[in-house]
N, C-alpha and C positions, 0 to 999 in steps of 0.2 A: 907420484907426480905434486901430493899435496903435501909430505912428506920433505919434499924440495920447498916451496913455497910457505910452510907453517910459521919457518921464523919473521917473515916479511908479514905475514897475515896479523900475529902479536903482535908490528909496533905496532896498529891501532886502537889507541883506548877512545874509551866514548868521547866523540865528538860533545863540547858545552851546548850548542844551539842548534841537538833532536827537535825535530818534531815543532822546528817553530816556525819555519815557514810557509809565503803566501803561499806562491804560486806550485801548482804539484801536476806531474804528470806520472803513470804507471807505465811501461811496458807491459803487458800483457801478449804472449805468443800467440794465445789462442784467448777465445772470449772462457770466463770461469777461472783464469791463473790470477786474474786480480782480484776477484775475494775470496777464494782460497788462499791463498800467499797473502794478503796485507789486508783482507778486510777489514779486519776489527780497526786497524792502527787509519785505515782510509776514515772510518768513517770516525774517528778523533777529532780528523783535519780537518771533514767535514762541520762538525761541531763550534770549530772553531774559525768556522768561515772562509775558510783555504778553497782560491781555484782549483778543483781539481779535471783533468782529461785522461781518459784511458786513452790509449793508443793500442788498438789491433793490429796484431802485428801481419795475422793469416787468418782466415777466414774460417778455419775450425770443421773444414769440410769431412775430414778423417772420424769426427771424435763419435759414429755410430754406426755401425754396417747394417741396420735396420734399415736407416736411409738414403736414399738417392743423395748423393752426396749438395746437388745444386739446391736439394729442397733441404739439408742440414745445414745449408750457408745462409738461409734467410729465416729458418727455426733460431738459432747459435746466435744471430743476430739481435732479432726481438730479443729474446733472453736477456741478450747481455741490456738490452736498453730496462729490462725490468728489473735483473738486479741494482744496476747504476742508482735507479729511483730511490732505490730502498738502503743503499750503500749510504748514499749520496754524492754522487760523481756529477758532476756537472757538466762535462761533453765529453762526445764520447768520438772518436774517429777511425775510422775501418782502414787498414790500409790496402786489403783483402787481397796479397799474398797467398798460395794455395797453401793447404796444411801438410804439414811434414816436407815442405821445399823450400823454406823459407832460406834465403842465404843475402851472403853479405855483397848481392850484387848492384850496379849503379843504380836502379831504380827502384830497390830497398833504403840502400844507403841515402840518397837524394831528398825521397820524401821523408822519412827522416830526420835528416839534418835539420831544413827548409819546419819542418814541424816545430822542434824545438826553439831553433829562431824566431820564430813565429810567438811560441810563448813562453823563451826565456823563466824555463821553471827555478825557481828555487832547488829543489831536488825531485831524482827521476827514481823510479821506484822498477825491478826488471828481476826476472828469476836469478838467480848465485848462478856464477858460469860455472860450475858443476853439477850442475841441476842436473837431469838422467834423463834431458829430451834433445834431441836435434835442434829444433825448433828455438829453447831457450837457450844452448852454447849460441845458438846464430845471431837471436837478440844478441847478444853480448858485443860477437865480433862485426856486427854492423855498426855500437852506441862505440867501439871502441874504434872504429876505422871517422867514424861519425866530431867525436868529440872533438879534438883537435879544430874545429870549424865552428867551435860553440861556448857561448861565457860558461862560467865555471858553476858548477850544480854539485848539492849533493848527493851518494849516491846511496841507495837504501835496497841493500840485495837478501830478496826472500826466499823460503824452499818452496817447490811445491811437490816434487816427486824425488825427491833427495832432501830428506832430515839435514836441516846448516852442520855442518863440522865444525864451523868456525863463525860465531857472533856474540859481537859487541852490543848490546842493545838488546833488551829484554821486554816488551811493550805490555801490560797488562791491561788483556781486553774483556775484564769480565762484565764488567759493567755493560755491556758489546756485545757479549758471545750471541743472544739472542736474535739482532739485526745481522750477526753475522752466516746463521745460518737462515734465516730465511731467503740470503739475498744468493746460499750456495742453492737454497730449493726453487729456483727460479729457476737454474737450469736442468728441466727435467728431460731433454736429450740427453746426458749428463751422466746423469743417476740414475738413468737407464741400466749404463753400464758396469756405473762404481757406488760403490758407499761413498760417497765423496764428504757428505759432512761427517761421519762418526769418523771416519782417519784424517781429518782435518782440526778435529776436536781432539780426538783421541790426544795429537802431536801437541794439541794447545795445553790440553792437561801434564803432559808430562815436562812442558817446559816449563811451568808455573814451577815446577819443582826447585829449577834455577835460581827463581825467585828468594829463597826461601821458606814456600808454603809446602813445610813435608806434607801435608794433610793430601795433598794434589787435587785441591775441589777448587780449585778456580783455575783460569783460563789465559794465558798467554803466545805472545805473536814472537816471533824470533827475526832479526833483521841483521846486516853485515856494514856499517853503515861507515860513508869515510866520504873525504870529498872526492870530485870527478876522475880531478888529475893522482890522486891515490889512488883509486880506480884503478882504474890506467895502466898505474905501475907495475898492479897485482898481478894483473892478465900478463901484460908484460915479463912478469915474474917469473909467470905459467908457461911460459913457448907461443904466447898467444902472438 
């Protein structure tokens, strides 16, 4: 699939107005995706006084088998609030779909459409459509179905489980890496299962090399950025 759509991906150069939007929505399939995938970039928006909303599409109940599912839902919601306060997210919306069962149901479609029409964001962050988690793919499908009913916005696709195979924006987050680390640390229930800090920051080190930092002693986040209408054309080219 990647080879089929690679020419399409290559057509999208760096937009001129990146990181300048005033209203931001982050679509996070699970509580913690928002800070792992793009926490440093989000903090930059916070410093620019942008209005930032995180929409958690599922309740995260499957994130740690040591906990009862209903207990973990409550824990991860509180963790999300703590992380948001650190990274600079103004508003949290919990859609409460069941973890690992996100789909393009009429409920999820109508809820997200209503949220985005209310906020009218200039930018929407979401996992890249090839990210290897079914809920992350489903987030793209829901947005794909909703987009025709929404005002135009910029799409910023971020990586979580799968390094981006293609990106056109490399953001230097070196001044904010400690903020990102501290925000990830708030998800203690998830840190019990994987060391997300080392994994995320290790990739950030690697991505920094793409910006000419040959020593690899800086940190970067990478994103695939284009207008919403163009992102939908990419999804269509990928067979969506």
